[in-house]
C-alpha positions as CSV (number, residue, x, y, z in Angstrom):
1,M,0.0,0.1,-0.1
2,D,1.4,3.5,-1.2
3,I,1.5,6.1,1.6
4,R,-0.5,9.1,0.3
5,R,1.5,12.4,0.2
6,C,0.8,16.0,0.9
7,A,-0.8,17.6,-2.2
8,R,1.1,21.0,-1.6
9,P,3.8,21.7,-4.2
10,A,7.3,20.7,-2.8
11,C,5.8,19.0,0.3
12,S,6.6,15.3,0.7
13,E,5.2,14.8,4.1
14,P,2.6,12.0,4.6
15,S,-1.0,13.3,4.4
16,A,-2.7,13.6,7.9
17,A,-5.9,14.9,6.5
18,H,-8.0,14.5,3.3
19,M,-9.4,17.8,1.9
20,A,-12.6,17.8,-0.2
21,Y,-14.9,20.8,-1.2
22,D,-18.2,21.7,-2.5
23,Y,-18.3,24.8,-4.7
24,A,-22.1,25.3,-4.8
25,N,-22.2,25.4,-0.8
26,R,-18.8,27.1,-0.3
27,V,-17.6,24.6,2.2
28,V,-14.3,22.6,2.7
29,W,-14.2,19.4,4.5
30,L,-11.2,17.9,6.4
31,D,-11.3,14.3,7.1
32,A,-9.1,11.8,8.7
33,P,-7.2,9.7,6.0
34,A,-9.0,6.7,7.2
35,G,-12.4,8.1,6.7
36,T,-12.1,8.6,3.1
37,D,-11.8,6.4,0.0
38,G,-9.2,8.7,-1.6
39,G,-11.7,9.4,-4.5
40,A,-12.0,13.2,-5.2
41,T,-9.9,14.3,-2.2
42,W,-6.5,15.8,-1.6
43,G,-4.1,14.8,1.0
44,L,-2.6,17.4,3.3
45,C,0.1,16.9,5.8
46,A,-0.5,17.9,9.4
47,S,1.3,21.4,9.0
48,H,-0.8,22.3,5.8
49,A,-4.1,21.1,7.1
50,G,-3.6,23.2,10.3
51,A,-2.8,26.2,8.2
52,L,-5.6,25.9,5.7
53,R,-7.4,29.1,5.0
54,V,-10.4,29.3,2.6
55,P,-11.8,32.2,0.8
56,R,-14.1,34.9,2.5
57,G,-17.6,33.5,2.7
58,W,-16.6,29.9,2.7
59,A,-16.5,27.5,5.6
60,I,-14.1,24.8,6.8
61,E,-15.6,21.7,8.3
62,D,-12.8,19.8,10.3
63,R,-14.4,16.4,10.6
64,R,-11.3,14.8,11.9
65,R,-11.6,13.4,15.3
66,P,-8.8,13.5,18.1
67,P,-8.1,10.2,19.5
68,A,-10.2,9.3,22.6
69,A,-8.4,9.9,25.6
70,F,-7.3,6.9,27.8
71,H,-8.1,7.4,31.4
72,P,-7.0,4.4,33.4
73,P,-9.3,3.5,36.4
74,I,-8.2,4.9,39.7
75,A,-7.1,2.2,42.2
76,V,-9.0,2.6,45.5
C-alpha cells in the first residue's frame, strides 16, 4: 500500500488529512485519512491542514476526530 503524500507543491510529508470541497455550498471538509476512500480528495500533511485558509464566505468543517483520551481506572 502506498502512503499518500501531501498535495501541496514541494511538500513530501505523509498526509494527515484529506481535503474535499463543494463549490456550490462554499464548504471545505477535512477528514481523517482512514475516513475517506481517496476519490476526489487531496491529501494534506498536518502542517498544511492546520494552516488551511479558505476564501471569505467559505467555511471549513474539520471532521477529523482527536483520538479518545485514555483514562485508566483509579485504584482504590
